[in-house]
C-alpha positions, 0 to 999 in steps of 0.5 A, a space after each residue: 537452572 535453565 529459566 533465565 536461558 530464553 531471556 538470555 536467547 532474546 537479548 543475544 538474538 536481539 543484540 547480533 541482529 541490531 549489531 549488523 543492522 548498525 553496520 549496514 546503516 553506517 556503510 549505507 548512503 541512506 536509507 528509509 523508515 516505516 512507523 506504524 502504530 498498534 494495540 495489542 493486549 492493551 499495550 500500545 507499540 510503535 512499530 519501526 522498519 528500515 529500508 536499505 540498499 545493500 549489495 545490489 539489493 533492497 533489504 527490508 529489515 524490522 527494528 523495533 516495536 517500543 512500547 508506548 506506555 503514555 501518551 501516543 502523540 507525534 512528539 512521543 513517537 518521535 521522541 521514542 525512536 530518536 535514541 534507537 536511530 542515535 545508537 545505530 546511525 549516529 548520522 541518521 539526520 544527514 543520511 535518512 531519505 525518508 518517513 512512511 506512515 498510514 496518514 494518521 494525523 499524529 503521524 502526519 500533521 504539518 506542526 506536531 506530526 511525527 513526519 513533520 518533525 523528521 523532515 524538519 531536522 533531516 538533510 534537503 531532498 527529505 521524502 514523506 509518504 502517506 501510505 498508498 495502500 492506506 488511501 486506497 482503503 480510504 477510498 473503497 471504503 467510502 465506495 462501499 458505503 456510497 452503495 445503494 445509498 449508503 443502504 448495501 453497507 448497513 444491510 449486510 452488517 445487519 444480516 450477518 449479525 443474524 446469520 451468525 446466530 442461525 446454529 442450523 444454517 451453520 451446520 447445514 453450510 458447513 460455514 459461517 458468515 464472516 465479520 465486516 470490519 469497518 476499518 479494512 475493506 478486504 473483509 468487504 471482498 471476504 464477506 461478499 465472496 461468502 454471500 455468493 458462493 452461498 447465494 442459494 442457500 442463503 436466499 432459501 433461508 431469508 425467504 422462509 423466516 423472511 426476518 426483519 434484516 432481510 434484504 431486499 432483492 436488489 442487494 444481491 445485485 449490488 453484492 455482484 458488482 462490489 465482489 466484482 469491484 474488489 476482485 479488481 481491486 485486491 490485485 493491486 494491493 498483492 502487487 504492491 505488499 512486496 517487502 522491495 515495491 517501489 514508491 514509482 510502482 505502487 503510483 504505476 499499480 494506481 494508474 493500472 487500477 483506474 484504467 481496469 475499473 474504467 474498461 470493466 465497468 464501461 467508463 473513461 476520462 472526460 475529454 475536452 471535446 466532451 464539453 460539446 456534447 454533454 447533454 446527450 452524454 448525460 442521456 446516457 451516461 454517469 458523470 463523477 461529482 468532479 466531472 472527470 470521469 463517464 461511466 455507461 450504466 448500460 456497461 454495468 447492465 450487461 455485467 449483471 445479465 452475465 452473472 448467471 441465473 440467479 441474477 437474471 431472475 432478479 432483474 426480470 422480477 424488478 422490472 427495466 426501470 428498477 433495474 436501471 435505476 440500480 446500475 445508475 446509482 452503481 455507475 456514479 459509485 465507480 465514477 467517482 471511485 476512479 476519480 478519487 483513485 486518479 488523485 490519489 498520491 503517496 508523496 506528501 510535502 511539509 504540510 500534507 498535501 499532495 506532491 504530484 510527480 515528485 517520485 524519484 527515478 529508480 529504475 533504468 526506464 525512469 533514469 534514460 528520460 532525465 537530461 544531464 542536467 536533471 541528474 545534476 539537479 538530483 544529485 545537488 538534492 541529496 549533495 549533503 546526503 551524499 557527502 556522509 559516505 561519498 567522495 567528489 570524485 565518486 559523486 562525479 562518476 553518477 553523472 558519468 556512468 548516467 551519460 553512458 546509460 543514455 548513450 547505450 540507450 541510444 545507441 543499442 537496439 537491443 538494449 533499448 528494446 529491453 527498456 521499452 518493453 519493461 516500460 510499456 508492461 511496467 515490469 520491475 526488472 529489466 535485464 540492465 547489469 551490462 549497463 548498470 554500473 556501480 556509482 549510478 547503481 548504488 545512487 539509484 538503489 538508495 533512492 529507491 529505498 523509501 517505502 511505499 507503504 506500511 503493509 511491511 509494518 503491519 505484517 509484524 503486527 501479525 507476527 506479534 499478535 500470533 507470538 504474544 497470544 493469550 496463552 502468552 500474555 505474561 511474555 516480555 517485551 524483549 522476549 517479544 522483541 527476540 521473537 521478532 528478530 529470530 525471523 530475520 536473523 538468517 536473513 542477516 547472517 546471510 549478508 554477514 558474509 557480503 563485502 559491504 560496499 555501499 
């Protein structure tokens, strides 16, 4: 009697959510999507999320997790999502602002990639973003594998495999070594934290048993430095996992990370004036391969000396020459890492090449820097998109309200102070309500909808794997979609009572 109730509820939740999403999309002048692929229980899913601006806030919503039973080509993924967009937003080609992916070739290929297919059919000003956090993930993985000439990573893998087989040690420590995953840099932080927290017990056990995989003492020094590096990086990742983070915030966060790493590890950018003293600098600094960053190994040595007795004893046993060789090696790792972080650009062109300095202005601190001709050019770039929802009178008001904003910045000291403080401290929110007029607010809010990354899409996969675990292996895709949509039902229900005036 009640066996069909779950499927009915799933259909009801999905229908209600998708209807509300359609209303929101049809009322918004623009929106963006983010897509990612994942495989679970031998079934591949193309997960899609949308972001739009509604009643003064950015809304990030799950759309669909589409099962992909056949090929996973760019064409197949594009054809899978198109019917959904056609139903929910019939004029999506005119209004969609951008697409964000994890950078895989099938997503970003210059001729057949899914992002390329979207760009070809959408209006001018279309943005394609390669998740900056995925790019940082790749850069960090490369740095980890370069430490100690590639030996650190392999030693950690073999040591973890050995320690996970030591039942007596596991019982004594009441802890098991975490696995090191090649594709997730955060697993390195987890492993380094575990090793460092238990280093006395682990080192004692390895010294007694002397297994073939026992790493050399200097491996522990490298682990200490990579642990410090990973802790700095995780701050950047956590700051950008918000559902409403902006592309411009991602760019600024990467710059902050670069500055932070240089400060901690004793590095700086190579200046034009340094070219004269290269010989002297090279005698006590390490340069990145592209000669843009230099790092002082002595600063890294100081970090180790401040790490406690365990580390100091290893340094003493190595002697000054071997110790300095190790810190020089790590200085090169840091220099190359920072140089790589400095060239990360989330926004890409139609060839998936970095598109520098093209992030759309979405905050007051960005808009006040624009001249009247700049805001006019920006509006013209998106005019086809705007015409789908705006009248010419409303479009003209964007320019007038921008002029009022810049006038207020020039004439009111308190407002100028708030904007300047937000800019210097890289704050997201600024108290600008008095000057944030309706048309300019809607315009900038729409430009802010582009996803900076795919972390929110990946969170869907976490939910998916939780909902469809082994005990629920027979759960249908419709029931699964119902579970995913039910998690945002309250959010959409709360928006229903608001007047949609985009």
